[in-house]
N, C-alpha and C positions, 0 to 999 in steps of 0.2 A: 504493500500500500504506500501511496505517496507520503512523504514527510508531512505535507500539508493536507491532512485528512479531511479538512473542512474548507475546500476552495471557495464554496459559495459564501460562507460566512466571511472569509478573508476578503473576497471581492466586495461584499456589502460594506464592511468596515473600512476598506480602502477608499471607497467613494466618500465616506464621511471624513476621512483623513485628508483627502485631496481638496475638497471645496473650501474650507476656511483659509488655508494659506494661499490658494489660488485667488480667492476674492481679495485677500489682503494686498497681494502684489498688484492685482488689477486696479483696485482703488488707488493705491499709492502712485501707480504710473500715470493715472488719468487725472490726478488732482489739479495740475496746472490747466488742463483743458477745461475741466469743470469750473474752476475758478474764473477763467476768462469768460465762459458762457454765462455764468450766474453773476458776473461782475462783483465777485466777493473778494475781500482782502485776504492777504496771506494768513493773518491771525485767525480768521474764521475758517478758512479752508483746512488749516492744520487739524481742526476738530473732526473733519470728515473721516479720515482714517483712524484718528485717536479714539473716537467714540466706539468704533468697531473693536479696536484693540484693548480698550479698557474693559469692555463688557466680557470679552473672551476669557481672560484668566480669572477675573474677579468673582464670577459666579460658579466656578467649577466645583468648589467645595459644597455649596448648597445643592447644586444639581446632582452631584455625586451621591450625596446623602439621600435625596429624594428618589433617585434611581434605585438605590439599594432597597428602598422601602416599597416602591410601586412597580419596579421592573425596568431593567436597563434597555431591552429592545423597544419597549413602549416609548421611553423618553428619547431614545435614539431616533426613532421615526418622527417624533414630535420636533426634533431638531431640524429635520429637513423641511417640515412645514413652516416653522418659524423663519428659517433661513430664506425660503422661497418667498414668503410674505414680505420680508424686508427687501428682497430684490425687486418685487413688484412696486412697493412704495417708492423705491429709489428711481424707478423708471419715470414716475409721474411727479418727481420732485421739481418744484418751480422756484424754490428758494433754498439757500444754503442751510437754513435752520431745519427745514423739513428733511433735507438730505442727511443731516447729522443724525436726526431721529431715526431715519431709515437704516443707516449703517449701524446704529446702536441695536436695532432689532435684529439685524443680521449677526451682530456680535453675540447676542443672546442665543440665537440658533447655533452659532459656531461653538459656543460653550457646551451646549447640550450634545453636539456631535463629538467634540474632542474628548470629553470626559467619559462618554459611554462606549465609543468605538474601541479604545484600548481595553476597557474593562470587559467587554464582550469577548475579545480575543483572548484575554488572560483567563477567562472562565471556561471557554470552549476548548482551547488547545492544551494538551498535556505539557508538563515542564520541559520534556526533551525536544518539543517542536515549537514552544512558545516564543523563544528568542527569534527564530527565523520568521515567524508570522508577524511579530512586532517590527522586525526589520523591514518587511515589505510595507507595512503601514507607514513606517518612517520614510521609506522611499517615496510613498504617495504624497507625503507632506512636501518633500523637496521637489517632487515633480510639479506640484501646484505652484510653488514659488518660482520654478523655472519657466513653465509655460505661460504663466500669467502675464508677464511683461511683453512676451512675443505676441500673444493674441490681442492684448490691449492695444499695442502699437498699430496693428493691422486694422482693428475695428474702429479705433478712434480716428484714424487717418481717413477711412473710407465711409464709415457709417455713423460716426458721431459717438459721443460718450454714453448716450442712453443705451446703445447696443450692448455695452458691457453688462449692464444689469439685466437685459433680456437674456443674455447667455447664462448669467448666474441663476436667475429665477428658473429658467427652463431646466438647467442642470439639476437644481435642487428638487423640483417637482418630478422630473422624469426618473431621478434616482430612487424615488420612493417605490417605484414598481419592483425593481429587483430586490431592494432592501426588504420590503414587506414579504415578498415571495420567499426569500432566503432566511429571514429571521423570525417569521411568525411562529415557527415551531421550535425555535431554539429555547432550551430550558436553562435559564440563568437564575441561580438561587437569589431569593430576596430576603431581606431581614426587616422585621417589624420593630423598629427602634424609634425613639423620640429624636427630635431635631434640636440641636443646641443653637437657638437663634441668637443669643447674646454672643456666643463664641464666634458664630458666623459674622455678626455685625462688626465685631472687633477686627476679625481677619480682613473683612471687606474694606473697612476704613484704612487699615494699615497698607494693604496692597494698592488701594486707590491712590493714597498719598504718595507712595513710592513710585508708582507708575506715572502719576502726573508730574512728579519731579523729573523722572527720566525723559518724559515727553517734552516738557517745557525747556529742559536743558538744551535740547537740540535747537531751540529757537532763541531763547533769551540768555543762554549761558548757564554753566553749572553752578555758579554762585548766586545768581539772582533769585532763585527759588529754593535755596538750600533749606529753608524752614519747612518745606513739604517733606523733604527727606527726614529731617529730625523728628517731625511729628509722626511720620509713618513708622519709624523705628521705635519711637516711644510707645505707640499703640500696639506694635508687634510684641514688645516686652510685656505689656499688660495682657495681651492675648495668651502668652506663654504662662504667665503667673496665674491667670484665671483658669486655664485648662488643667494646670497641675492640681488644682483643688477639686476637680470634678472626677466622678467615677466613670462616666461614659463620655470620654472626650470626643471632640469633633473628629469624624472620619476615622475612628479606630475601633478595633474589636478587642484590644487588650487594654490593660489599665496601667497607670503609673507613668513615671518619667521616661522610661525607655521608648514607649510608644509616642510620647509627646516629642521626643527628639526627632521622630519621623515627620512630625508636623512641620518642624523647622525645615527639614529637607524638602517637604512638599512645597513650602512657601518659596524656596529658592527655585524649585522646579517650575512653579508658575511664573516666577520672574524670568526664568530662562525661556519659557514659552513666549512671554511677551516680547522679550528682547529679540528672539528669533524672528518673530513676525514683524516687529517694528523696525528691524534693520533695513528692509527695503523701503519702509516709509521714510526714514531719515535720509537714506541714500538717494531715493528718488526725488524727494522734495528739495534736498540740498543741491543735487545736480541740476535740477530744472531751474532753480531760482537764484543760484549763485551769480551775482552781478547780472541778474536778468529780470528785474522788476521795473514796471513803469513808474513814473513819478507819483502816480495816484495810488500806488500800492498793489495794483492788480498784477496777476501773473503774466509773465512774458514767456511763452513756450518756445524753448530752443534746446539744443544739445540732445535731442531725442536719439540721434544715431549712436551716441556713445553710451547711453544709459543701459540699453538692452544687453550688449555683450559683457559689460562690466558686472551687470546685475546677476546674470545667470550662472556665473562661474562658481560662486560659493555654494548655492543650493545643489548643483550637480555633484560637486566633490563631497558635500556633507551627506547626500543621499546614499552614494556608494559606500562611504565609510560607515554609516549607521547600519546598513544591511550586513556587511561583513563582520562588524563588531558584534551584532546579535547572533550571527551564525557561530562565531568563534566562542561566544559565551556559552552557548548550548553544548558545544563540543568539550570545552574545558570543564564544564560543570559535571559531566557524566564520565570523566576519566577517573 
């Protein structure tokens, strides 16, 4: 039997791994064109990709907990619906504020997809094949980051920026067909546990503050908004102290400080996820706008030819490295 004994499940989860980074790179690449069309300032347009990226990691803990209680495949399919709805809203956006809200909705859908896709793979695949399956999921992530700028450049050039969201919405809704067919009979264990709302609120505030600092530092400098970083780290310490006193800590099945140590690792994993998706945002916006704004602050679109080749190099190398890293991990684990 093939090492990947559940290819249909792997295909379904790879679809969910592909679309969030694909959309992130698509939005980032098209920000200057959208800003020029909507006559929006640079400061406002930064929030279009940032709203998407802030919602993506910040809600993962809550959605992971809810998925454990009500079923991961169900929430995974809900993610495609929410993502597609955000894409439809983006198509009809006639102001930058409505577009920011629309990308925020897509970020919520992306959070549902990202947190449940990996969990489904981990539940379905045995330990000796899990690393390879997760490696293919990781390759799907970097495939999205790679193909996004290429497709965005073609569509924006010939069909306009709205065509990008037509593609995103259509992909999300059409993906529901194989996802429902392949996952509706998948038995993923659920756990009837309470939700630690206060712990989630503290974690959300901490992550939001740190993410906002990392986002604004690309625009205003690393020292101008240093207070956001300080506040975020302070709330993160409060989160750790609060969770140490609880018997059922957020996102854990064990008790005590050793499991809480994993929460700190999870926090840095979420930050790593944000940084991985925000790297094309910072690079794309910076490349497009460096010495390239009108006197009125609107975007001046140029340098498009050099953005794509520079952009895709990192995701290609990362995708290959992640896949082989997961394969080698499985091999070494069973020696």
